[in-house]
N, C-alpha and C positions, 0 to 999 in steps of 0.2 A: 504493499499499499504506499510505503514511502517512496520507492522507486516510481510508482505511478503517479506521483505528486498528489496524491489523495490524503496525504498526512505530511507534516513538517519534515523537512530533511536536515540531517545534522550538519551538513556543510554547504548546502546551496540555499540561497535566499529564496522566498516564495516568487514564483513567476509574476511579472507584473505586465505582461502583455501577451497577446496571441503569438507574436513572433518567438517569445521566450518559451512558451508551452511547446510549440511545433518543433522548435529547434532541439529542445530536450529530448523528445521522442525520435526525431528524425523523420518519422512518417506516422500519421494517425488515420486509422480507418474512417472513411467519410462517405461510403457508398450512399448512405442515407443521410442527407444533408441536416435534416433537423437533429438526428443523433449526433453528428459531427459537431454541429454548434454548441450542443449541451456539454459534450466532451471537453470543449474549450471552456465553456462558462462554469463548469463545476470546479475547474481548476484556477479560476479567476474569481474569487468570491466578491460579490457585489457587482459584478459586470452584468450587463443586459444584452439581449440578442442584438439590439440595435448597434451597441458599441462593437460587438464582436464582427458583425457585418461591416461596419465602418473600417475596422482594422483589416479586413479581407480586401475591401476597395482600395486600402492604402498599400495593399500587396505584402502585408506582413507574412503572409502564406498564401499558397495556391493549391488548387485540387487538380491532380492528374491521376494517370494510371501506372505508377511505377513498379508495382508488385502484384504478382499473382492475378493480373488482369482486373484489379479491383481499385476502386477510386480511394485515394488517400490525400490528406492534407500533408504538404511537405513545405519546408522553407523555401521561399520564392527563388533564392539564388542557387539552390541545390537540385532543382528540378531536373536539369539536363543529365548531370552525371549519375543521379538516382535512376533515371530511365535507362541510361546506357548500361549501368551495372546490374540492375535487377530486372529491367524490363525486357531484356534481349531474349530471355527464354520464352516469355509469353508472346513475344513477336514471332520467334521461331515456330512456336506451335499454332500459329493463327491460320496455317493453310488449310487444315482440316475444317475450321469453322467456315472459311471462304468457300471451299467446296460445297458445304452443306447449304449455303446462302446463294450459291450460284454466282460467286464473284470471283474474278482472277486477281492475281497480285498486280497486273498491269492496271486494272481499274482502281484497285486500292490506292496505287501509287498516284494515279491521275486524280483521284478524289482528293488526296492530301495536297496536291499542287493546286487544284481548284480552290480549296480552302485557304491555302497560303496566298493566293492572289487576291481572293475575295476580302480577306481580313487584313490585308497589308495597309500600312499607313494609319494605324491605330483603330482599325475596324474592330467591332464587337457585335456578334450576332447571337440571337437566340438558336437553340437547337432546331427549332422549325425553320428558321431563316437559313441556317446551314444546310439543312436537307434540300430547301427550295433551290439554293445555289448549285447543289449538285444535280438536282433534277434539270435545271436550266442548261446545265453543261452536258447533258445527255447521259447522266449516271443515274441509274434507278436507285434511289435511296429509301424506297417503301419499307415499312416494317423494320425488322431487325437488321436489314442491310444498312440503313442509315446509321443506326447505333454503332454497327461494327466499323464502318468507315470513319465515324467521328472518332472512336477508340483508336483506330489504327493511325490517324493523323496525330493524335496526342501521344501515342506510343512511340512514333518516329521522332517526337520532339518539335513537331511543326506547330502544333497549338496546344492550349491548356484550357482548363475550365476556370472561367471568370466568376465572381459572385453573381447570384441570381438577380434578375431584374424583376421584381414582383416574384411570381412563383415559377418564372422560366429560367432554366439553365442557359448560360451564355458561354461563348467561346471567344477566344483572343489568340493571337500569335504569341507563343512562348517567348521568343526573343524580344517583342515589343512590350508585353505585359510585364516581363521580369528581365530587363537587360542586365548585362553584367554577370552572366552565369559563371559560377565558380566551376573550375575544370581541374580537379586534384588528379595526381597520378593514381594508377588502379590500386596500388597498396595503400595509399593514404585514404582513397575512398572506402576501400574495405574495412580498414581500421576505425574510420569515422562512423560507419554504418554499425559495426560491432559494438563500439562504445556507446552510441546512442541507444541501441536496442537494449542492451544489458543494464545500462544505467536507469532505464525506464520500465524495465520488466523484471530484473533479476532479483534474487538468484533464479536462474532457469537454465535449460540445457542447450548444448550446442545444436542439438537436433531441432529443438524449438526455434532457434535462431535462423537455421536452415529453412524450416517450414514457413517462418514468417516472412522472410526476404525472398524465398525462391532461389537462393544460391544453392550451388552443388555442395555436398558434404565437403570436398576439398577446399573450396572457396571459403566456407564458413569456418574451417579450422585454421586456414591462412588469415582470415580476418581477425579472429580472436587474438592469434599470435602477434599481428601487426599492431594491436591495440596496446600491447605492452603492459606497463605496470598500472594502467588505468583500470584493468580487469584482474580479478583474483578467482582462482579455482577453489571451490568450497565443497564440502560434503553435505548434501541434503537427504537426510533419511536413507543413507546408503547409495544415493545417486550423484554422480559428478555434476555440479553446477557451476555457473559462472556469475560472479557478482561485481558490481561496481565497487572498486576498493574502498571508497569513503564510507559505504555502508557497513563495513566491518565493525564500525563503532556506533551503529544505529542503536537506539533504545529497544530492548527486548520485551518490556512489560506489556501485557494485554490491554487493548484498547476496545472500548464498547461504543465507538462512534457509528452513527447510522447515516447512510448516504443514499440519495436517489440518482441512480446512474442511467445513462441511455443505453439502448439495447445493443448498439455496436461499438461499446467503449473497448479500448485496449485492456481493461481490467479482465475481461474474458477472452477477446479475440487474439491476444498475443501469444497464446499457449494451446499446445495439443492437450496435455494433461491438465484438467481443470479441477481436480479433486481437492486442491488447497483451497479453492474459493467456492466450489459448488458441489453439494451432495449428488452422488451420481443418480439417486432416485428423483432428483428435481430437474434433470437434464431435459426431459421432455417439455417440462413447462417452460424452459427457457428457450430451447430450440425445437419448437413444435414440429414433428415429422422429420426432424434432422435436415430441414430444407435450407439451412444456413441463415435464416431470418432469426435474429436474436431479439428476445424481449427485453424491455427496459426493466432494471432489477432495484430492489431494495436491499442493501447490504448492510449488515450489523457486524461490527467487529471483524471485517474482512471476509465474511461468508454471506452468500446470498440467502435471504430469508423470505423473499416474496418478489412479485412482479407489479408493474404498474403500466397503466395505459392512459394517455390523454385524449380529451375530446375538447377541441377549441370552438369557442363561440366569440362573438364580437366583445362581449362584456365580461367574460371569465373563462377560465380553463378548469374543467372537471378532470380530476385525477383519481382513477379507480384502481384500488389497491387489491392484489390477491395474495394474502399471506401464503407461504409454503410451510411454515412452522407456527407454532402457538407463540404469539407475541403478548408480553405482558402490557399493562397500561402505559408504563414508562417507555417502552420500545415502540408502542403505537404512536405516542405523542412525538417521540424523535422522529419517526417516519414522516409524520404530518409536517413537522418542522423542516424536514429535508425537502419534502415535496413542494412546501411554501417557497423555498428558495428557488426552486425551478419556476414556479409562478412569478416570482419577482424578476426573474431573468427574462420572461415574456412580458413584463410589465402588465400582468393581468391578475385580478383576484382569483384565488384558488377555491375549489369546492373539492374536498377529499371525500371519497367514498369507500366503504368497506363492505364485504359480503354480509348479506343478512340485514 
């Protein structure tokens, strides 16, 4: 929980900006935008959705597809090297998807060129407008073809996802939206990625790091070695783990804090083995059907104790809690306080409901 910046860190000051949160992690899952925004908000106490959105408009971070073909928030100046380091395997595996969609690599490359030309000189278009530009150029962007072509252009480093305008996703040229891209040597890039992953998720395993990044086992091992003294190998219940070295001195006493976390938070997504955070009998409640859609969680003392869902209206947000264990009156009050912080983030009064 300390690594995940959900509790005070013994050597690092609390993050004061969106840029600092995202840089700490290196990449934060943001396929679901509402979840990604609260992942930032919960780590920036007192912030609002409007303030986080404004920070993204200032380009403190951006969204793209660096790893596993999934949208992440990444530091704006690091987007290109992350794409080149971790996105290459997803790009190499795209041929089968193109075949399924009836697309050729030539068409995908031409679509990237069309988007590059259309968005040049500061252009910024919605997803619908981007697909319309492809159609006008004679490229069929209907259905999932359009999504794949937008993904492909971003994966190649031509475009990136800019903040929404209203409810619509927008796209811009990566080099124009975030000029001055950092281009480290490969070993420096590997070391940086390893340090950021383990300081934001550790202690955890080399296998988790490889799974999270999509790196090969050999590159994952090389990355940890390249990080040098910044990382330390530790024993976690008989399993070799890797820890950000400053956390060797972290407090060990139990903490009974209660948090309301979004469904796609790195709290659960950064790990293959989630038994430390989640009782296996509750897995179905968190990932119904194992379809990769994570429910928002109530977390007490680092353990999932319930789920919650929001319903937005103009004048309030209704927050429905589904406990997975018996919660005493104090824990219920703490859960409601945690959900109230989310309502404050949205600048809406809350209505918290419980079963029965």
